[in-house]
C-alpha positions in Angstrom: -18.7 25.5 -14.1 -17.9 23.5 -17.3 -20.7 22.2 -19.3 -21.4 18.5 -19.3 -21.9 18.6 -23.1 -18.1 19.6 -23.2 -17.0 16.8 -21.3 -15.6 13.3 -22.4 -17.8 10.3 -22.2 -15.4 8.6 -19.5 -15.7 11.7 -17.4 -19.8 11.2 -17.3 -19.2 7.7 -16.0 -16.6 9.0 -13.5 -19.4 11.5 -12.3 -21.8 8.6 -12.0 -19.5 6.4 -9.9 -18.8 9.5 -7.8 -22.6 9.9 -7.0 -22.8 6.2 -6.3 -19.9 6.2 -3.8 -21.3 9.2 -2.1 -24.7 7.4 -1.5 -22.8 4.4 -0.1 -20.1 6.0 1.9 -21.0 9.0 4.1 -17.2 9.7 5.0 -16.5 9.9 1.1 -19.5 12.0 0.7 -18.4 14.4 3.5 -14.9 14.7 2.1 -15.6 15.0 -1.6 -16.7 18.0 -3.9 -19.1 16.6 -6.6 -19.1 19.3 -9.6 -22.5 18.2 -11.2 -25.9 17.0 -10.0 -27.1 13.5 -10.5 -30.2 14.5 -12.9 -28.0 16.7 -15.1 -25.5 13.8 -15.5 -28.3 11.3 -16.6 -29.6 13.9 -18.8 -26.3 14.1 -20.8 -25.7 10.4 -20.9 -29.2 10.0 -22.4 -28.3 12.4 -24.9 -25.1 10.4 -25.7 -27.0 7.2 -25.8 -29.5 8.5 -28.2 -26.8 9.9 -30.5 -25.3 6.5 -30.5 -28.1 4.1 -30.6 -31.0 6.1 -32.1 -33.0 5.3 -29.0 -34.7 7.9 -26.6 -34.8 7.2 -22.8 -36.4 9.5 -20.3 -33.5 9.9 -17.9 -35.6 10.9 -15.0 -37.1 7.3 -14.6 -35.2 4.9 -12.4 -35.6 2.0 -14.7 -33.9 4.1 -17.6 -31.1 5.5 -15.2 -30.2 1.8 -14.5 -30.0 1.2 -18.2 -28.1 4.1 -18.9 -25.4 3.5 -16.0 -24.9 0.0 -17.4 -24.6 1.3 -20.8 -22.0 3.9 -20.1 -20.1 1.4 -17.5 -19.8 -1.2 -20.5 -18.5 1.3 -22.9 -16.1 3.3 -20.5 -15.1 1.2 -17.9 -11.6 0.6 -19.3 -11.2 4.0 -20.6 -12.1 5.5 -17.1 -9.6 3.0 -15.6 -6.7 3.9 -18.1 -7.3 7.6 -17.2 -7.3 7.2 -13.4 -4.0 5.2 -13.6 -2.3 7.9 -15.9 -3.3 10.3 -13.1 -1.6 8.1 -10.5 1.6 8.1 -12.9 1.5 11.8 -13.0 1.5 11.9 -9.1 4.2 9.4 -8.9 6.5 11.6 -11.2 5.1 14.7 -9.2 4.1 13.9 -5.8 3.8 17.4 -4.8 0.6 17.5 -6.6 -0.9 15.7 -3.6 1.5 17.0 -0.9 3.4 20.3 -1.4 6.4 18.8 0.7 6.8 15.3 -1.2 9.7 14.7 -3.3 9.9 12.3 -6.5 11.1 8.9 -5.6 13.6 8.4 -8.4 14.4 4.9 -7.8 10.6 4.3 -8.1 10.1 6.2 -11.2 13.4 4.4 -12.8 12.0 0.9 -11.8 8.3 1.3 -11.6 7.3 -1.8 -13.9 9.6 -4.3 -11.9 8.5 -2.9 -8.6 5.0 -3.1 -9.4 5.6 -6.8 -10.4 7.2 -7.4 -6.9 3.9 -6.1 -5.5 1.8 -8.5 -7.5 4.2 -11.4 -6.6 3.8 -10.5 -2.9 -0.1 -10.7 -3.5 -0.1 -13.9 -5.3 2.3 -15.5 -2.6 -0.6 -15.5 -0.2 -3.1 -16.9 -2.6 -4.8 -20.3 -1.7 -3.1 -19.9 1.7 -4.9 -20.3 4.8 -5.2 -17.5 7.3 -2.4 -18.1 9.8 -3.7 -19.7 13.2 -3.6 -17.3 15.9 -1.4 -18.6 19.1 -2.3 -16.8 22.3 0.4 -14.5 23.5 2.0 -14.7 27.2 2.0 -11.5 29.1 4.9 -9.5 29.6 5.5 -6.4 31.8 6.3 -2.9 30.4 9.5 -3.1 32.4 10.7 -6.3 30.8 9.6 -5.2 27.3 11.4 -2.1 27.6 14.5 -3.9 29.0 14.5 -6.3 26.0 14.3 -3.7 23.4 17.3 -1.7 25.1 19.2 -5.0 24.8 18.4 -5.2 21.1 19.4 -2.0 20.3 22.6 -2.5 21.8 23.0 -5.6 19.5 22.1 -3.2 16.6 24.5 -0.5 17.5 27.3 -1.9 20.0 28.2 2.0 20.3 25.1 2.4 22.3 24.2 5.6 20.4 20.9 4.3 19.3 20.2 3.1 23.1 21.0 6.6 24.2 18.5 8.3 21.7 15.7 5.8 22.7 16.2 6.3 26.3 16.2 10.3 25.9 12.8 9.8 23.8 11.3 7.7 26.8 12.4 10.3 29.2 11.1 13.2 27.0 7.7 11.6 26.6 8.4 11.0 22.9 6.9 7.6 22.8 3.3 7.9 23.9 1.1 5.3 24.7 -1.9 6.1 22.4 -4.8 4.4 24.3 -3.7 6.6 27.4 -4.8 9.9 25.5 -7.8 11.5 26.3 -10.8 10.5 23.9 -10.8 14.2 22.5 -7.0 13.9 21.6 -7.5 10.6 19.9 -10.3 12.1 17.8 -7.6 14.1 15.8 -6.2 10.7 14.6 -9.4 8.7 14.2 -8.8 8.8 10.2 -5.7 6.6 10.7 -6.5 4.3 13.5 -6.9 0.6 12.9 -10.2 -0.7 13.2 -10.0 -1.9 16.7 -8.9 1.8 17.7 -5.1 1.3 18.2 -2.6 3.2 16.5 1.3 2.9 15.9 2.7 5.7 14.0 5.6 8.1 14.1 5.2 11.8 13.2 7.9 14.2 12.3 7.0 18.1 13.1 8.9 21.1 13.1 10.0 20.9 16.8 11.0 17.4 16.5 9.5 13.6 16.2 7.3 11.6 18.6 5.8 7.9 18.5 2.4 6.6 19.3 2.5 3.0 20.5 -0.5 0.8 21.4 0.8 -1.4 23.9 -0.3 -5.0 24.5 2.1 -6.4 27.1 3.0 -9.2 24.6 6.2 -9.8 22.8 4.7 -8.4 19.7 5.3 -5.0 21.6 9.0 -5.2 21.3 8.5 -5.9 17.4 6.0 -2.5 17.2 8.6 -0.4 19.3 11.6 -1.3 17.0 9.6 -0.6 14.0 8.4 2.8 15.4 11.9 3.7 16.7 13.3 3.1 13.3 11.1 5.8 12.0 12.1 7.8 15.0 16.0 7.2 14.4 15.6 8.2 10.6 13.8 11.6 11.6 16.5 12.3 14.1 19.1 11.9 11.5 17.6 13.5 8.7 14.9 15.8 9.7 12.9 14.6 6.7 10.8 11.6 5.5 12.6 8.7 3.9 11.7 8.1 0.1 8.7 6.0 -0.6 10.9 2.8 -1.6 12.8 2.9 1.9 10.0 4.5 4.1 9.1 1.0 5.6 12.1 -1.2 4.6 14.2 -0.6 7.6 11.4 -0.5 10.1 10.3 -4.0 9.0 13.8 -5.6 9.0 14.2 -4.3 12.6 10.8 -5.5 13.8 11.8 -8.9 12.3 15.5 -8.8 13.7 13.6 -8.1 17.0 11.9 -11.2 16.9 14.9 -13.2 15.8 16.8 -11.8 18.9 13.9 -12.8 20.9 14.3 -16.4 19.7 17.9 -16.4 20.3 17.0 -15.6 24.0 14.8 -18.6 24.3 11.4 -16.9 24.1 8.6 -19.2 22.7 9.3 -19.8 19.1 5.6 -20.5 18.3 4.5 -17.2 19.7 7.4 -15.4 17.8 6.4 -17.2 14.6 2.8 -16.3 15.0 3.7 -12.7 15.6 5.7 -12.6 12.4 3.1 -14.4 10.4 0.2 -12.0 11.4 2.3 -9.0 10.5 3.6 -10.3 7.1 0.1 -11.8 6.7 -1.5 -8.1 7.1 0.8 -7.1 4.2 0.1 -9.9 2.1 -3.6 -9.3 2.4 -2.9 -5.8 1.5 -1.1 -6.8 -1.7 -3.5 -9.5 -2.7 -6.8 -7.4 -2.2 -5.5 -5.0 -4.9 -3.6 -7.5 -6.9 -5.7 -6.5 -10.1 -4.9 -2.8 -9.4 -1.2 -3.7 -10.0 -2.1 -6.0 -12.9 -3.8 -3.1 -14.6 -0.8 -0.7 -13.6 1.5 -3.1 -15.3 -0.7 -3.3 -18.4 -0.6 0.3 -18.6 3.2 0.8 -18.3 3.7 -2.0 -21.0 1.0 -1.1 -23.5 0.1 2.5 -22.7 -3.4 1.7 -22.3 -5.7 -1.0 -20.9 -7.5 -3.3 -23.4 -10.5 -5.2 -22.4 -9.5 -8.2 -24.7 -6.1 -8.6 -23.0 -7.7 -8.2 -19.5 -10.0 -11.4 -20.3 -7.2 -13.4 -22.0 -4.9 -12.6 -18.7 -7.7 -13.4 -16.5 -8.4 -16.7 -18.2 -4.8 -17.8 -18.0 -4.5 -16.6 -14.3 -7.7 -18.5 -13.3 -6.2 -21.6 -14.6 -3.1 -21.1 -12.5 -5.1 -20.3 -9.4 -7.4 -23.3 -9.8 -4.3 -25.7 -10.0 -3.0 -24.3 -6.6 -6.6 -25.0 -5.0 -7.9 -28.3 -3.1 -11.3 -29.4 -4.5 -13.1 -28.3 -1.7 -11.8 -24.8 -2.4 -13.0 -24.8 -5.6 -16.4 -26.0 -4.7 -16.8 -23.4 -2.3 -15.8 -20.8 -4.8 -18.3 -22.1 -7.3 -20.9 -21.9 -4.7 -20.1 -18.7 -3.5 -18.4 -16.8 -6.6 -19.4 -18.4 -9.6 -18.4 -15.5 -11.8 -14.8 -16.5 -10.8 -15.3 -19.4 -13.6 -16.4 -16.6 -16.4 -13.6 -14.7 -17.4 -15.5 -12.1 -19.0 -17.6 -11.3 -15.9 -14.5 -11.7 -13.8 -12.6 -9.3 -15.9 -15.5 -6.7 -15.6 -15.7 -7.1 -11.8 -12.0 -6.5 -11.2 -12.2 -3.5 -13.5 -15.2 -2.1 -12.0 -13.4 -2.8 -8.3 -10.2 -0.9 -9.4 -12.3 1.8 -11.0 -14.4 2.5 -7.6 -11.1 1.7 -5.4 -9.1 4.6 -7.1 -12.0 7.0 -6.9 -12.3 6.2 -3.2 -8.8 5.7 -2.6 -6.5 7.9 -4.9 -3.7 7.8 -2.6 -3.8 4.0 -2.2 -0.5 3.2 -4.3 1.5 5.5 -1.9 0.1 3.9 1.2 0.6 0.2 0.0 3.9 0.3 -1.8 6.3 1.1 0.9 4.9 -1.7 3.1 4.8 -4.4 0.1 8.2 -3.8 -1.1 9.7 -3.0 2.2 8.3 -6.2 3.5 9.8 -8.2 0.3 13.2 -6.5 0.7 13.5 -6.7 4.8 12.6 -10.6 4.6 15.5 -11.2 2.2 17.6 -9.3 4.6 16.7 -11.4 7.4 16.9 -14.5 5.6 20.4 -13.9 4.6 21.6 -12.4 8.0 22.9 -15.8 9.3 25.1 -16.4 6.3 26.2 -12.9 6.3 26.3 -10.9 9.6 27.8 -7.7 8.0 24.0 -7.0 6.8 23.4 -5.8 10.4 25.9 -3.3 10.2 25.2 -2.2 6.8 21.3 -1.9 7.9 22.4 0.6 10.5 24.2 2.9 7.8 21.4 2.3 5.3 18.9 3.2 8.1 20.8 6.6 9.1 21.6 7.7 5.5 18.5 6.0 3.4 18.0 9.0 1.2 21.9 9.6 0.3 22.1 6.0 -1.2 20.6 4.5 -4.3 18.2 1.9 -3.0 19.5 -0.6 -5.7 23.0 -0.3 -3.8 21.0 -1.2 -0.5 19.1 -3.9 -1.8 22.1 -5.5 -3.4 24.1 -5.0 -0.1 21.5 -7.1 1.9 21.5 -9.8 -0.8 18.2 -8.9 -2.5 19.4 -9.8 -6.0 17.8 -6.4 -7.5 19.4 -7.3 -10.9 17.4 -10.6 -11.2 14.2 -8.8 -10.5 15.0 -6.5 -13.4 15.8 -3.6 -11.3 18.5 -0.9 -12.1 20.2 1.8 -10.3 18.6 5.2 -10.5 18.4 6.8 -14.0 20.3 10.2 -13.4 19.1 11.6 -16.9 15.6 10.9 -15.7 16.1 12.6 -12.2 17.5 15.6 -13.9 14.5 15.7 -16.3 12.1 15.6 -13.1 14.2 18.2 -11.3 13.4 20.5 -14.1 9.8 19.8 -13.7 9.2 18.0 -17.0 6.5 15.5 -17.1 7.5 11.8 -16.7 4.7 10.2 -18.8 
């Protein structure tokens, strides 16, 4: 075990935050190996504190530990955040660090900064907006839902090949009602369940693929089945996982297309809009809740580090912009419940500390959020452009079946996504060659 004396000061702060998380979160404690005990860390922090201030503190006393923690947090919060984000960038360039089977996403690596900005914009889009009103959804039988899905699959693929694959999957039991599984089987998937115990997910195994669907007997089941079947069809055709950039793009497009098709069939528009708003709002909340993380990643990509003074300046401008979008009542509520929002320094430190803790708790966060946020952005553009360009529906089938063979730039261009206007470029082939030779990107 390395001696704490040989550690960088920001690493001591990291170890303290690990212990704090372990006290608050039993799941984190159970799944994390912490290298040093808390007493040893505070002892080393007290040594650094004495060297830099000339003041001796007994590190065994609670009040002194609080003072030492606040001191090292003030000095190292931005340093630790910078180092954690650099580690995230290393994992983006070499995802096998996290998963041996993962391959680099060359489009993401080529366009990391503009793609992070898209994620930020998706979060900002929902700021100041009220939560969509929930509309009661009418009941529809399994038979009706299945018939609707089959009709829509024929619209997507008039050759009926997709329909044939879907029917075969149903016959073979590859589409599984998640809630019908015995509790002991669902225990295996508890970590990825939704808070209400539901699960909609498609898995690729050595023997094929299967999908879990949590049926609700509403029109939302059509969107959910089309989403999961798109994953299923990709695995059927490619026997591998799609790139991060494209992983959720086609599934989100087809769930939206399904709702569009249902509206043409005369189903209640209020219900269909409610379903679409709810699903997009879930992604918006995902983007909005971590907007500060994407801001910091953007700063790091531009400047090579994260500077406190730039963060404070940025938040001062952002606060004024956000306040201009709010009603007086919203401003009063924030002033009552979150007065720190009006102090750029406190607000910046809160954001930085949140990002640090979030990255420690969820080091994989970018990989789970990025496909949904960027996928939603471009799927929405494709659906919006479909009325004036029906060729998009034909192209989407090809894009879905051959996603990893086509540069996402060409795909987004083909659906009217204006990638150039977003600062995106085709994959940098020199960069791709460099990474294939296992050289570090950053």
